[in-house]
Residue, then its C-alpha position, 0 to 999 in steps of 0.5 A: m228420682l225414684s228408680n223402682i216406682t210401685f203402685e204404692h207410690y202412685y197411690d200415695f201421690a194420687n191421695f196427696c193430689k186428691d187431698n189437696q184438690y188436684f182432682e185431675k192429677s189424682i185421677k191420672f195417678y189412680s189410673l196408673t195405680l190400677e194399671k200396676i196393682p195386682n188383680n186381687h189386691n184388697l185396695i182396688s175397691k178403695i182406689f175406684d171409690r177415690r177415683g170416682t169421687s175425684y171424677e165427681r169433683i170435676g163434674d164428670w158424672e159418667s166416669a164417676e158413676k162407672d167407678l163408684k158402682 
């Protein structure tokens, strides 16, 4: 078990889930990443994009639109 989980761990697992079509799990871990990541980090827009496309894949168009804007 990892003892010091960072936003990078959440982000990597979210990407793994998304790439393997576990979209609901990817949304959960992208959200955890956004909670842990520093506010000015350059990955934030990419995380919103990837979470937005995961929302899109499960048909949650409202959430997808919010993230993709």
